[in-house]
Predicted model as a PDB file, atoms N, CA, C, CB and O in Angstrom, pLDDT in the B-factor column:
MODEL        1                                                                  
ATOM      1  N   MET A   1     131.939 128.939 113.581  1.00 64.00           N  
ATOM      2  CA  MET A   1     130.807 128.270 112.997  1.00 64.00           C  
ATOM      3  C   MET A   1     130.732 128.583 111.508  1.00 64.00           C  
ATOM      4  CB  MET A   1     129.518 128.677 113.706  1.00 64.00           C  
ATOM      5  O   MET A   1     130.905 129.727 111.089  1.00 64.00           O  
ATOM      6  N   LYS A   2     130.472 127.550 110.722  1.00 76.00           N  
ATOM      7  CA  LYS A   2     130.414 127.734 109.279  1.00 76.00           C  
ATOM      8  C   LYS A   2     129.106 128.389 108.868  1.00 76.00           C  
ATOM      9  CB  LYS A   2     130.581 126.399 108.564  1.00 76.00           C  
ATOM     10  O   LYS A   2     128.064 128.229 109.504  1.00 76.00           O  
ATOM     11  N   GLU A   3     129.209 129.122 107.792  1.00 90.00           N  
ATOM     12  CA  GLU A   3     128.058 129.816 107.250  1.00 90.00           C  
ATOM     13  C   GLU A   3     127.304 128.886 106.290  1.00 90.00           C  
ATOM     14  CB  GLU A   3     128.493 131.118 106.533  1.00 90.00           C  
ATOM     15  O   GLU A   3     127.925 128.185 105.491  1.00 90.00           O  
ATOM     16  N   ILE A   4     125.997 128.882 106.368  1.00 94.00           N  
ATOM     17  CA  ILE A   4     125.165 128.092 105.464  1.00 94.00           C  
ATOM     18  C   ILE A   4     124.759 128.990 104.296  1.00 94.00           C  
ATOM     19  CB  ILE A   4     123.900 127.510 106.204  1.00 94.00           C  
ATOM     20  O   ILE A   4     124.230 130.083 104.497  1.00 94.00           O  
ATOM     21  N   ARG A   5     125.014 128.518 103.076  1.00 95.00           N  
ATOM     22  CA  ARG A   5     124.666 129.278 101.867  1.00 95.00           C  
ATOM     23  C   ARG A   5     124.041 128.338 100.843  1.00 95.00           C  
ATOM     24  CB  ARG A   5     125.924 129.986 101.268  1.00 95.00           C  
ATOM     25  O   ARG A   5     124.091 127.115 100.973  1.00 95.00           O  
ATOM     26  N   ASN A   6     123.459 128.945  99.833  1.00 97.00           N  
ATOM     27  CA  ASN A   6     122.988 128.192  98.683  1.00 97.00           C  
ATOM     28  C   ASN A   6     124.142 128.041  97.702  1.00 97.00           C  
ATOM     29  CB  ASN A   6     121.766 128.888  98.011  1.00 97.00           C  
ATOM     30  O   ASN A   6     124.895 128.987  97.470  1.00 97.00           O  
ATOM     31  N   CYS A   7     124.277 126.872  97.138  1.00 96.00           N  
ATOM     32  CA  CYS A   7     125.314 126.615  96.144  1.00 96.00           C  
ATOM     33  C   CYS A   7     125.021 127.472  94.906  1.00 96.00           C  
ATOM     34  CB  CYS A   7     125.379 125.089  95.775  1.00 96.00           C  
ATOM     35  O   CYS A   7     123.892 127.483  94.416  1.00 96.00           O  
ATOM     36  N   PRO A   8     126.022 128.183  94.403  1.00 94.00           N  
ATOM     37  CA  PRO A   8     125.802 129.019  93.228  1.00 94.00           C  
ATOM     38  C   PRO A   8     125.537 128.223  91.948  1.00 94.00           C  
ATOM     39  CB  PRO A   8     126.988 129.906  93.022  1.00 94.00           C  
ATOM     40  O   PRO A   8     125.038 128.779  90.969  1.00 94.00           O  
ATOM     41  N   ARG A   9     125.863 126.944  91.946  1.00 93.00           N  
ATOM     42  CA  ARG A   9     125.637 126.110  90.758  1.00 93.00           C  
ATOM     43  C   ARG A   9     124.282 125.414  90.776  1.00 93.00           C  
ATOM     44  CB  ARG A   9     126.732 125.073  90.642  1.00 93.00           C  
ATOM     45  O   ARG A   9     123.606 125.361  89.748  1.00 93.00           O  
ATOM     46  N   CYS A  10     123.871 124.878  91.928  1.00 96.00           N  
ATOM     47  CA  CYS A  10     122.655 124.052  91.968  1.00 96.00           C  
ATOM     48  C   CYS A  10     121.601 124.559  92.954  1.00 96.00           C  
ATOM     49  CB  CYS A  10     123.020 122.635  92.324  1.00 96.00           C  
ATOM     50  O   CYS A  10     120.477 124.057  92.975  1.00 96.00           O  
ATOM     51  N   ASN A  11     121.959 125.541  93.760  1.00 96.00           N  
ATOM     52  CA  ASN A  11     121.066 126.167  94.731  1.00 96.00           C  
ATOM     53  C   ASN A  11     120.793 125.315  95.971  1.00 96.00           C  
ATOM     54  CB  ASN A  11     119.771 126.492  94.069  1.00 96.00           C  
ATOM     55  O   ASN A  11     119.911 125.665  96.755  1.00 96.00           O  
ATOM     56  N   ARG A  12     121.515 124.213  96.178  1.00 96.00           N  
ATOM     57  CA  ARG A  12     121.368 123.426  97.409  1.00 96.00           C  
ATOM     58  C   ARG A  12     122.035 124.169  98.568  1.00 96.00           C  
ATOM     59  CB  ARG A  12     121.989 122.000  97.240  1.00 96.00           C  
ATOM     60  O   ARG A  12     122.969 124.944  98.364  1.00 96.00           O  
ATOM     61  N   LEU A  13     121.548 123.926  99.780  1.00 96.00           N  
ATOM     62  CA  LEU A  13     122.197 124.478 100.966  1.00 96.00           C  
ATOM     63  C   LEU A  13     123.442 123.665 101.293  1.00 96.00           C  
ATOM     64  CB  LEU A  13     121.225 124.495 102.170  1.00 96.00           C  
ATOM     65  O   LEU A  13     123.457 122.443 101.148  1.00 96.00           O  
ATOM     66  N   PHE A  14     124.492 124.365 101.740  1.00 95.00           N  
ATOM     67  CA  PHE A  14     125.725 123.681 102.139  1.00 95.00           C  
ATOM     68  C   PHE A  14     126.501 124.570 103.095  1.00 95.00           C  
ATOM     69  CB  PHE A  14     126.593 123.318 100.899  1.00 95.00           C  
ATOM     70  O   PHE A  14     126.198 125.756 103.230  1.00 95.00           O  
ATOM     71  N   SER A  15     127.498 124.004 103.756  1.00 93.00           N  
ATOM     72  CA  SER A  15     128.353 124.759 104.674  1.00 93.00           C  
ATOM     73  C   SER A  15     129.453 125.442 103.874  1.00 93.00           C  
ATOM     74  CB  SER A  15     128.960 123.832 105.771  1.00 93.00           C  
ATOM     75  O   SER A  15     130.387 124.791 103.405  1.00 93.00           O  
ATOM     76  N   TYR A  16     129.340 126.740 103.723  1.00 93.00           N  
ATOM     77  CA  TYR A  16     130.272 127.531 102.936  1.00 93.00           C  
ATOM     78  C   TYR A  16     131.564 127.774 103.703  1.00 93.00           C  
ATOM     79  CB  TYR A  16     129.638 128.860 102.537  1.00 93.00           C  
ATOM     80  O   TYR A  16     131.555 127.972 104.918  1.00 93.00           O  
ATOM     81  N   SER A  17     132.662 127.754 102.981  1.00 88.00           N  
ATOM     82  CA  SER A  17     133.944 128.197 103.512  1.00 88.00           C  
ATOM     83  C   SER A  17     134.749 128.731 102.334  1.00 88.00           C  
ATOM     84  CB  SER A  17     134.705 127.032 104.261  1.00 88.00           C  
ATOM     85  O   SER A  17     134.392 128.494 101.180  1.00 88.00           O  
ATOM     86  N   GLU A  18     135.817 129.439 102.612  1.00 85.00           N  
ATOM     87  CA  GLU A  18     136.658 129.957 101.526  1.00 85.00           C  
ATOM     88  C   GLU A  18     137.194 128.822 100.654  1.00 85.00           C  
ATOM     89  CB  GLU A  18     137.828 130.775 102.099  1.00 85.00           C  
ATOM     90  O   GLU A  18     137.396 128.999  99.452  1.00 85.00           O  
ATOM     91  N   ARG A  19     137.416 127.687 101.247  1.00 84.00           N  
ATOM     92  CA  ARG A  19     137.925 126.536 100.504  1.00 84.00           C  
ATOM     93  C   ARG A  19     136.817 125.833  99.720  1.00 84.00           C  
ATOM     94  CB  ARG A  19     138.591 125.549 101.460  1.00 84.00           C  
ATOM     95  O   ARG A  19     137.066 125.315  98.631  1.00 84.00           O  
ATOM     96  N   HIS A  20     135.615 125.810 100.252  1.00 84.00           N  
ATOM     97  CA  HIS A  20     134.486 125.133  99.620  1.00 84.00           C  
ATOM     98  C   HIS A  20     133.418 126.155  99.274  1.00 84.00           C  
ATOM     99  CB  HIS A  20     133.909 124.031 100.542  1.00 84.00           C  
ATOM    100  O   HIS A  20     132.586 126.508 100.109  1.00 84.00           O  
ATOM    101  N   ARG A  21     133.448 126.623  98.043  1.00 89.00           N  
ATOM    102  CA  ARG A  21     132.530 127.673  97.609  1.00 89.00           C  
ATOM    103  C   ARG A  21     131.298 127.128  96.898  1.00 89.00           C  
ATOM    104  CB  ARG A  21     133.248 128.634  96.702  1.00 89.00           C  
ATOM    105  O   ARG A  21     130.379 127.881  96.576  1.00 89.00           O  
ATOM    106  N   VAL A  22     131.278 125.814  96.651  1.00 93.00           N  
ATOM    107  CA  VAL A  22     130.102 125.142  96.096  1.00 93.00           C  
ATOM    108  C   VAL A  22     129.843 123.902  96.943  1.00 93.00           C  
ATOM    109  CB  VAL A  22     130.307 124.766  94.575  1.00 93.00           C  
ATOM    110  O   VAL A  22     130.703 123.483  97.718  1.00 93.00           O  
ATOM    111  N   CYS A  23     128.659 123.318  96.796  1.00 95.00           N  
ATOM    112  CA  CYS A  23     128.294 122.152  97.608  1.00 95.00           C  
ATOM    113  C   CYS A  23     129.170 120.946  97.230  1.00 95.00           C  
ATOM    114  CB  CYS A  23     126.786 121.807  97.424  1.00 95.00           C  
ATOM    115  O   CYS A  23     129.807 120.956  96.177  1.00 95.00           O  
ATOM    116  N   PRO A  24     129.205 119.919  98.072  1.00 95.00           N  
ATOM    117  CA  PRO A  24     130.032 118.743  97.788  1.00 95.00           C  
ATOM    118  C   PRO A  24     129.696 118.062  96.456  1.00 95.00           C  
ATOM    119  CB  PRO A  24     129.885 117.746  98.906  1.00 95.00           C  
ATOM    120  O   PRO A  24     130.594 117.595  95.755  1.00 95.00           O  
ATOM    121  N   GLU A  25     128.413 118.003  96.108  1.00 96.00           N  
ATOM    122  CA  GLU A  25     128.031 117.366  94.845  1.00 96.00           C  
ATOM    123  C   GLU A  25     128.588 118.141  93.660  1.00 96.00           C  
ATOM    124  CB  GLU A  25     126.502 117.260  94.735  1.00 96.00           C  
ATOM    125  O   GLU A  25     129.107 117.552  92.712  1.00 96.00           O  
ATOM    126  N   CYS A  26     128.478 119.462  93.718  1.00 96.00           N  
ATOM    127  CA  CYS A  26     128.995 120.290  92.631  1.00 96.00           C  
ATOM    128  C   CYS A  26     130.525 120.291  92.618  1.00 96.00           C  
ATOM    129  CB  CYS A  26     128.467 121.725  92.758  1.00 96.00           C  
ATOM    130  O   CYS A  26     131.135 120.389  91.553  1.00 96.00           O  
ATOM    131  N   THR A  27     131.144 120.183  93.791  1.00 95.00           N  
ATOM    132  CA  THR A  27     132.598 120.077  93.844  1.00 95.00           C  
ATOM    133  C   THR A  27     133.052 118.856  93.060  1.00 95.00           C  
ATOM    134  CB  THR A  27     133.092 119.999  95.305  1.00 95.00           C  
ATOM    135  O   THR A  27     134.020 118.926  92.302  1.00 95.00           O  
ATOM    136  N   ASN A  28     132.357 117.740  93.238  1.00 96.00           N  
ATOM    137  CA  ASN A  28     132.699 116.522  92.492  1.00 96.00           C  
ATOM    138  C   ASN A  28     132.501 116.726  90.992  1.00 96.00           C  
ATOM    139  CB  ASN A  28     131.846 115.336  92.979  1.00 96.00           C  
ATOM    140  O   ASN A  28     133.317 116.264  90.194  1.00 96.00           O  
ATOM    141  N   LEU A  29     131.432 117.410  90.600  1.00 95.00           N  
ATOM    142  CA  LEU A  29     131.183 117.670  89.182  1.00 95.00           C  
ATOM    143  C   LEU A  29     132.257 118.583  88.586  1.00 95.00           C  
ATOM    144  CB  LEU A  29     129.796 118.298  88.995  1.00 95.00           C  
ATOM    145  O   LEU A  29     132.704 118.367  87.459  1.00 95.00           O  
ATOM    146  N   VAL A  30     132.665 119.595  89.338  1.00 94.00           N  
ATOM    147  CA  VAL A  30     133.711 120.514  88.874  1.00 94.00           C  
ATOM    148  C   VAL A  30     135.019 119.751  88.671  1.00 94.00           C  
ATOM    149  CB  VAL A  30     133.914 121.680  89.885  1.00 94.00           C  
ATOM    150  O   VAL A  30     135.703 119.945  87.667  1.00 94.00           O  
ATOM    151  N   GLU A  31     135.365 118.888  89.616  1.00 95.00           N  
ATOM    152  CA  GLU A  31     136.603 118.121  89.490  1.00 95.00           C  
ATOM    153  C   GLU A  31     136.540 117.140  88.315  1.00 95.00           C  
ATOM    154  CB  GLU A  31     136.887 117.363  90.790  1.00 95.00           C  
ATOM    155  O   GLU A  31     137.551 116.898  87.655  1.00 95.00           O  
ATOM    156  N   GLU A  32     135.366 116.582  88.056  1.00 97.00           N  
ATOM    157  CA  GLU A  32     135.203 115.696  86.900  1.00 97.00           C  
ATOM    158  C   GLU A  32     135.374 116.481  85.603  1.00 97.00           C  
ATOM    159  CB  GLU A  32     133.819 115.007  86.932  1.00 97.00           C  
ATOM    160  O   GLU A  32     136.017 116.002  84.669  1.00 97.00           O  
ATOM    161  N   GLU A  33     134.802 117.684  85.538  1.00 96.00           N  
ATOM    162  CA  GLU A  33     134.981 118.536  84.357  1.00 96.00           C  
ATOM    163  C   GLU A  33     136.453 118.844  84.151  1.00 96.00           C  
ATOM    164  CB  GLU A  33     134.177 119.844  84.494  1.00 96.00           C  
ATOM    165  O   GLU A  33     136.957 118.784  83.029  1.00 96.00           O  
ATOM    166  N   TYR A  34     137.141 119.174  85.234  1.00 95.00           N  
ATOM    167  CA  TYR A  34     138.569 119.463  85.145  1.00 95.00           C  
ATOM    168  C   TYR A  34     139.340 118.263  84.610  1.00 95.00           C  
ATOM    169  CB  TYR A  34     139.117 119.872  86.512  1.00 95.00           C  
ATOM    170  O   TYR A  34     140.222 118.425  83.767  1.00 95.00           O  
ATOM    171  N   SER A  35     139.025 117.075  85.081  1.00 96.00           N  
ATOM    172  CA  SER A  35     139.707 115.868  84.619  1.00 96.00           C  
ATOM    173  C   SER A  35     139.469 115.631  83.133  1.00 96.00           C  
ATOM    174  CB  SER A  35     139.242 114.655  85.421  1.00 96.00           C  
ATOM    175  O   SER A  35     140.388 115.252  82.408  1.00 96.00           O  
ATOM    176  N   ILE A  36     138.252 115.850  82.685  1.00 96.00           N  
ATOM    177  CA  ILE A  36     137.930 115.671  81.268  1.00 96.00           C  
ATOM    178  C   ILE A  36     138.723 116.654  80.419  1.00 96.00           C  
ATOM    179  CB  ILE A  36     136.419 115.853  81.025  1.00 96.00           C  
ATOM    180  O   ILE A  36     139.300 116.277  79.399  1.00 96.00           O  
ATOM    181  N   ILE A  37     138.749 117.910  80.841  1.00 95.00           N  
ATOM    182  CA  ILE A  37     139.479 118.934  80.094  1.00 95.00           C  
ATOM    183  C   ILE A  37     140.977 118.636  80.084  1.00 95.00           C  
ATOM    184  CB  ILE A  37     139.220 120.323  80.695  1.00 95.00           C  
ATOM    185  O   ILE A  37     141.626 118.716  79.041  1.00 95.00           O  
ATOM    186  N   ARG A  38     141.515 118.295  81.243  1.00 94.00           N  
ATOM    187  CA  ARG A  38     142.946 118.005  81.343  1.00 94.00           C  
ATOM    188  C   ARG A  38     143.341 116.855  80.428  1.00 94.00           C  
ATOM    189  CB  ARG A  38     143.323 117.675  82.788  1.00 94.00           C  
ATOM    190  O   ARG A  38     144.359 116.924  79.741  1.00 94.00           O  
ATOM    191  N   ARG A  39     142.530 115.793  80.420  1.00 95.00           N  
ATOM    192  CA  ARG A  39     142.791 114.646  79.545  1.00 95.00           C  
ATOM    193  C   ARG A  39     142.740 115.048  78.073  1.00 95.00           C  
ATOM    194  CB  ARG A  39     141.779 113.527  79.816  1.00 95.00           C  
ATOM    195  O   ARG A  39     143.587 114.641  77.279  1.00 95.00           O  
ATOM    196  N   PHE A  40     141.740 115.850  77.721  1.00 95.00           N  
ATOM    197  CA  PHE A  40     141.593 116.285  76.335  1.00 95.00           C  
ATOM    198  C   PHE A  40     142.788 117.120  75.898  1.00 95.00           C  
ATOM    199  CB  PHE A  40     140.299 117.084  76.158  1.00 95.00           C  
ATOM    200  O   PHE A  40     143.310 116.926  74.800  1.00 95.00           O  
ATOM    201  N   ILE A  41     143.225 118.042  76.741  1.00 93.00           N  
ATOM    202  CA  ILE A  41     144.382 118.878  76.407  1.00 93.00           C  
ATOM    203  C   ILE A  41     145.646 118.032  76.298  1.00 93.00           C  
ATOM    204  CB  ILE A  41     144.573 119.983  77.461  1.00 93.00           C  
ATOM    205  O   ILE A  41     146.467 118.247  75.406  1.00 93.00           O  
ATOM    206  N   ARG A  42     145.801 117.082  77.195  1.00 92.00           N  
ATOM    207  CA  ARG A  42     146.966 116.194  77.148  1.00 92.00           C  
ATOM    208  C   ARG A  42     147.000 115.399  75.846  1.00 92.00           C  
ATOM    209  CB  ARG A  42     146.956 115.236  78.346  1.00 92.00           C  
ATOM    210  O   ARG A  42     148.060 115.222  75.246  1.00 92.00           O  
ATOM    211  N   ASP A  43     145.833 114.923  75.414  1.00 95.00           N  
ATOM    212  CA  ASP A  43     145.761 114.106  74.206  1.00 95.00           C  
ATOM    213  C   ASP A  43     145.759 114.920  72.922  1.00 95.00           C  
ATOM    214  CB  ASP A  43     144.537 113.254  74.250  1.00 95.00           C  
ATOM    215  O   ASP A  43     145.941 114.363  71.840  1.00 95.00           O  
ATOM    216  N   ASN A  44     145.554 116.234  73.026  1.00 94.00           N  
ATOM    217  CA  ASN A  44     145.475 117.112  71.859  1.00 94.00           C  
ATOM    218  C   ASN A  44     146.309 118.365  72.086  1.00 94.00           C  
ATOM    219  CB  ASN A  44     144.011 117.491  71.557  1.00 94.00           C  
ATOM    220  O   ASN A  44     145.755 119.448  72.271  1.00 94.00           O  
ATOM    221  N   PRO A  45     147.637 118.233  72.076  1.00 90.00           N  
ATOM    222  CA  PRO A  45     148.485 119.403  72.345  1.00 90.00           C  
ATOM    223  C   PRO A  45     148.212 120.530  71.345  1.00 90.00           C  
ATOM    224  CB  PRO A  45     149.974 119.008  72.296  1.00 90.00           C  
ATOM    225  O   PRO A  45     147.967 120.277  70.165  1.00 90.00           O  
ATOM    226  N   GLY A  46     148.256 121.752  71.821  1.00 90.00           N  
ATOM    227  CA  GLY A  46     148.071 122.911  70.965  1.00 90.00           C  
ATOM    228  C   GLY A  46     146.619 123.252  70.681  1.00 90.00           C  
ATOM    229  O   GLY A  46     146.339 124.141  69.877  1.00 90.00           O  
ATOM    230  N   VAL A  47     145.697 122.562  71.325  1.00 92.00           N  
ATOM    231  CA  VAL A  47     144.270 122.800  71.129  1.00 92.00           C  
ATOM    232  C   VAL A  47     143.893 124.172  71.685  1.00 92.00           C  
ATOM    233  CB  VAL A  47     143.428 121.687  71.805  1.00 92.00           C  
ATOM    234  O   VAL A  47     144.520 124.652  72.630  1.00 92.00           O  
ATOM    235  N   ASN A  48     142.862 124.809  71.096  1.00 92.00           N  
ATOM    236  CA  ASN A  48     142.422 126.104  71.615  1.00 92.00           C  
ATOM    237  C   ASN A  48     141.146 125.937  72.445  1.00 92.00           C  
ATOM    238  CB  ASN A  48     142.186 127.103  70.456  1.00 92.00           C  
ATOM    239  O   ASN A  48     140.556 124.857  72.483  1.00 92.00           O  
ATOM    240  N   VAL A  49     140.733 127.010  73.101  1.00 93.00           N  
ATOM    241  CA  VAL A  49     139.590 126.961  74.017  1.00 93.00           C  
ATOM    242  C   VAL A  49     138.318 126.531  73.296  1.00 93.00           C  
ATOM    243  CB  VAL A  49     139.379 128.326  74.676  1.00 93.00           C  
ATOM    244  O   VAL A  49     137.546 125.728  73.820  1.00 93.00           O  
ATOM    245  N   ILE A  50     138.098 127.060  72.103  1.00 95.00           N  
ATOM    246  CA  ILE A  50     136.877 126.719  71.359  1.00 95.00           C  
ATOM    247  C   ILE A  50     136.830 125.219  71.068  1.00 95.00           C  
ATOM    248  CB  ILE A  50     136.802 127.522  70.035  1.00 95.00           C  
ATOM    249  O   ILE A  50     135.771 124.602  71.184  1.00 95.00           O  
ATOM    250  N   ASP A  51     137.960 124.631  70.695  1.00 95.00           N  
ATOM    251  CA  ASP A  51     138.007 123.184  70.455  1.00 95.00           C  
ATOM    252  C   ASP A  51     137.714 122.406  71.732  1.00 95.00           C  
ATOM    253  CB  ASP A  51     139.377 122.776  69.897  1.00 95.00           C  
ATOM    254  O   ASP A  51     137.001 121.403  71.696  1.00 95.00           O  
ATOM    255  N   VAL A  52     138.255 122.858  72.856  1.00 95.00           N  
ATOM    256  CA  VAL A  52     138.005 122.182  74.133  1.00 95.00           C  
ATOM    257  C   VAL A  52     136.513 122.200  74.436  1.00 95.00           C  
ATOM    258  CB  VAL A  52     138.802 122.856  75.285  1.00 95.00           C  
ATOM    259  O   VAL A  52     135.939 121.177  74.809  1.00 95.00           O  
ATOM    260  N   VAL A  53     135.892 123.351  74.276  1.00 96.00           N  
ATOM    261  CA  VAL A  53     134.459 123.494  74.557  1.00 96.00           C  
ATOM    262  C   VAL A  53     133.644 122.613  73.622  1.00 96.00           C  
ATOM    263  CB  VAL A  53     134.020 124.966  74.418  1.00 96.00           C  
ATOM    264  O   VAL A  53     132.750 121.891  74.062  1.00 96.00           O  
ATOM    265  N   THR A  54     133.954 122.675  72.333  1.00 97.00           N  
ATOM    266  CA  THR A  54     133.204 121.922  71.331  1.00 97.00           C  
ATOM    267  C   THR A  54     133.343 120.414  71.526  1.00 97.00           C  
ATOM    268  CB  THR A  54     133.669 122.306  69.935  1.00 97.00           C  
ATOM    269  O   THR A  54     132.358 119.681  71.437  1.00 97.00           O  
ATOM    270  N   GLN A  55     134.537 119.961  71.785  1.00 96.00           N  
ATOM    271  CA  GLN A  55     134.797 118.520  71.866  1.00 96.00           C  
ATOM    272  C   GLN A  55     134.429 117.897  73.203  1.00 96.00           C  
ATOM    273  CB  GLN A  55     136.237 118.258  71.591  1.00 96.00           C  
ATOM    274  O   GLN A  55     134.112 116.708  73.260  1.00 96.00           O  
ATOM    275  N   THR A  56     134.465 118.679  74.285  1.00 96.00           N  
ATOM    276  CA  THR A  56     134.161 118.106  75.609  1.00 96.00           C  
ATOM    277  C   THR A  56     132.726 118.385  76.050  1.00 96.00           C  
ATOM    278  CB  THR A  56     135.126 118.660  76.652  1.00 96.00           C  
ATOM    279  O   THR A  56     132.182 117.661  76.883  1.00 96.00           O  
ATOM    280  N   GLY A  57     132.112 119.430  75.495  1.00 96.00           N  
ATOM    281  CA  GLY A  57     130.766 119.799  75.914  1.00 96.00           C  
ATOM    282  C   GLY A  57     130.728 120.572  77.218  1.00 96.00           C  
ATOM    283  O   GLY A  57     129.652 120.826  77.760  1.00 96.00           O  
ATOM    284  N   ILE A  58     131.894 120.950  77.727  1.00 96.00           N  
ATOM    285  CA  ILE A  58     131.973 121.711  78.969  1.00 96.00           C  
ATOM    286  C   ILE A  58     131.925 123.197  78.622  1.00 96.00           C  
ATOM    287  CB  ILE A  58     133.273 121.359  79.771  1.00 96.00           C  
ATOM    288  O   ILE A  58     132.553 123.632  77.658  1.00 96.00           O  
ATOM    289  N   LYS A  59     131.190 123.962  79.396  1.00 95.00           N  
ATOM    290  CA  LYS A  59     130.973 125.375  79.100  1.00 95.00           C  
ATOM    291  C   LYS A  59     132.284 126.158  79.068  1.00 95.00           C  
ATOM    292  CB  LYS A  59     130.033 125.984  80.128  1.00 95.00           C  
ATOM    293  O   LYS A  59     133.216 125.892  79.826  1.00 95.00           O  
ATOM    294  N   GLN A  60     132.317 127.135  78.158  1.00 96.00           N  
ATOM    295  CA  GLN A  60     133.500 127.966  78.000  1.00 96.00           C  
ATOM    296  C   GLN A  60     133.855 128.682  79.298  1.00 96.00           C  
ATOM    297  CB  GLN A  60     133.285 128.978  76.887  1.00 96.00           C  
ATOM    298  O   GLN A  60     135.034 128.830  79.618  1.00 96.00           O  
ATOM    299  N   ALA A  61     132.864 129.123  80.036  1.00 94.00           N  
ATOM    300  CA  ALA A  61     133.124 129.815  81.301  1.00 94.00           C  
ATOM    301  C   ALA A  61     133.904 128.922  82.261  1.00 94.00           C  
ATOM    302  CB  ALA A  61     131.804 130.263  81.951  1.00 94.00           C  
ATOM    303  O   ALA A  61     134.791 129.399  82.970  1.00 94.00           O  
ATOM    304  N   ALA A  62     133.583 127.637  82.289  1.00 93.00           N  
ATOM    305  CA  ALA A  62     134.287 126.704  83.182  1.00 93.00           C  
ATOM    306  C   ALA A  62     135.733 126.529  82.731  1.00 93.00           C  
ATOM    307  CB  ALA A  62     133.568 125.330  83.219  1.00 93.00           C  
ATOM    308  O   ALA A  62     136.647 126.525  83.555  1.00 93.00           O  
ATOM    309  N   VAL A  63     135.940 126.385  81.423  1.00 94.00           N  
ATOM    310  CA  VAL A  63     137.301 126.225  80.890  1.00 94.00           C  
ATOM    311  C   VAL A  63     138.128 127.462  81.226  1.00 94.00           C  
ATOM    312  CB  VAL A  63     137.274 125.989  79.348  1.00 94.00           C  
ATOM    313  O   VAL A  63     139.258 127.346  81.699  1.00 94.00           O  
ATOM    314  N   LEU A  64     137.571 128.635  80.985  1.00 93.00           N  
ATOM    315  CA  LEU A  64     138.292 129.881  81.253  1.00 93.00           C  
ATOM    316  C   LEU A  64     138.567 130.059  82.742  1.00 93.00           C  
ATOM    317  CB  LEU A  64     137.500 131.074  80.724  1.00 93.00           C  
ATOM    318  O   LEU A  64     139.619 130.574  83.121  1.00 93.00           O  
ATOM    319  N   LYS A  65     137.636 129.640  83.580  1.00 92.00           N  
ATOM    320  CA  LYS A  65     137.853 129.729  85.029  1.00 92.00           C  
ATOM    321  C   LYS A  65     139.041 128.867  85.451  1.00 92.00           C  
ATOM    322  CB  LYS A  65     136.585 129.296  85.794  1.00 92.00           C  
ATOM    323  O   LYS A  65     139.883 129.311  86.232  1.00 92.00           O  
ATOM    324  N   PHE A  66     139.113 127.643  84.940  1.00 92.00           N  
ATOM    325  CA  PHE A  66     140.252 126.780  85.250  1.00 92.00           C  
ATOM    326  C   PHE A  66     141.556 127.430  84.780  1.00 92.00           C  
ATOM    327  CB  PHE A  66     140.074 125.392  84.594  1.00 92.00           C  
ATOM    328  O   PHE A  66     142.574 127.354  85.468  1.00 92.00           O  
ATOM    329  N   MET A  67     141.521 128.062  83.616  1.00 90.00           N  
ATOM    330  CA  MET A  67     142.718 128.728  83.103  1.00 90.00           C  
ATOM    331  C   MET A  67     143.127 129.879  84.016  1.00 90.00           C  
ATOM    332  CB  MET A  67     142.478 129.243  81.674  1.00 90.00           C  
ATOM    333  O   MET A  67     144.304 130.020  84.351  1.00 90.00           O  
ATOM    334  N   ARG A  68     142.163 130.701  84.419  1.00 91.00           N  
ATOM    335  CA  ARG A  68     142.460 131.828  85.312  1.00 91.00           C  
ATOM    336  C   ARG A  68     143.030 131.354  86.644  1.00 91.00           C  
ATOM    337  CB  ARG A  68     141.198 132.659  85.555  1.00 91.00           C  
ATOM    338  O   ARG A  68     143.877 132.022  87.237  1.00 91.00           O  
ATOM    339  N   GLU A  69     142.567 130.207  87.104  1.00 89.00           N  
ATOM    340  CA  GLU A  69     143.052 129.646  88.369  1.00 89.00           C  
ATOM    341  C   GLU A  69     144.450 129.040  88.218  1.00 89.00           C  
ATOM    342  CB  GLU A  69     142.076 128.583  88.882  1.00 89.00           C  
ATOM    343  O   GLU A  69     145.066 128.656  89.213  1.00 89.00           O  
ATOM    344  N   GLY A  70     144.952 128.952  86.988  1.00 89.00           N  
ATOM    345  CA  GLY A  70     146.282 128.398  86.748  1.00 89.00           C  
ATOM    346  C   GLY A  70     146.329 126.889  86.885  1.00 89.00           C  
ATOM    347  O   GLY A  70     147.369 126.336  87.244  1.00 89.00           O  
ATOM    348  N   ARG A  71     145.221 126.210  86.604  1.00 85.00           N  
ATOM    349  CA  ARG A  71     145.152 124.767  86.799  1.00 85.00           C  
ATOM    350  C   ARG A  71     145.753 123.986  85.636  1.00 85.00           C  
ATOM    351  CB  ARG A  71     143.722 124.348  87.002  1.00 85.00           C  
ATOM    352  O   ARG A  71     145.936 122.772  85.735  1.00 85.00           O  
ATOM    353  N   PHE A  72     146.063 124.671  84.532  1.00 78.00           N  
ATOM    354  CA  PHE A  72     146.701 123.988  83.406  1.00 78.00           C  
ATOM    355  C   PHE A  72     148.127 124.495  83.297  1.00 78.00           C  
ATOM    356  CB  PHE A  72     145.915 124.222  82.069  1.00 78.00           C  
ATOM    357  O   PHE A  72     148.366 125.703  83.304  1.00 78.00           O  
ATOM    358  N   VAL A  73     149.062 123.582  83.198  1.00 71.00           N  
ATOM    359  CA  VAL A  73     150.473 123.936  83.111  1.00 71.00           C  
ATOM    360  C   VAL A  73     150.959 123.646  81.700  1.00 71.00           C  
ATOM    361  CB  VAL A  73     151.319 123.158  84.164  1.00 71.00           C  
ATOM    362  O   VAL A  73     150.840 122.521  81.215  1.00 71.00           O  
ATOM    363  N   CYS A  74     151.502 124.651  81.051  1.00 59.00           N  
ATOM    364  CA  CYS A  74     152.049 124.449  79.699  1.00 59.00           C  
ATOM    365  C   CYS A  74     153.484 123.955  79.825  1.00 59.00           C  
ATOM    366  CB  CYS A  74     151.988 125.772  78.852  1.00 59.00           C  
ATOM    367  O   CYS A  74     154.267 124.449  80.636  1.00 59.00           O  
ATOM    368  N   SER A  75     153.800 122.971  79.004  1.00 52.00           N  
ATOM    369  CA  SER A  75     155.173 122.453  79.052  1.00 52.00           C  
ATOM    370  C   SER A  75     155.841 122.606  77.715  1.00 52.00           C  
ATOM    371  CB  SER A  75     155.192 120.988  79.478  1.00 52.00           C  
ATOM    372  O   SER A  75     157.001 122.227  77.558  1.00 52.00           O  
TER     373      SER A  75                                                      
ENDMDL                                                                          
END                                                                             
């Protein structure tokens, strides 16, 4: 049986699992933020974290979290 928790981002109740650590609505928002950042980095090679934050409006903590998760691949 899944555990019911409050979403750490919005405080809504949801069925928590190791795979789903935020509610479905916030999961969609996180993925949208990731897409925006990925597009910005693709279009602006060599950009730094501060530029990503300033130009996209996405919080630095979110950008750094994606980096720690290894979601950006340098080529």
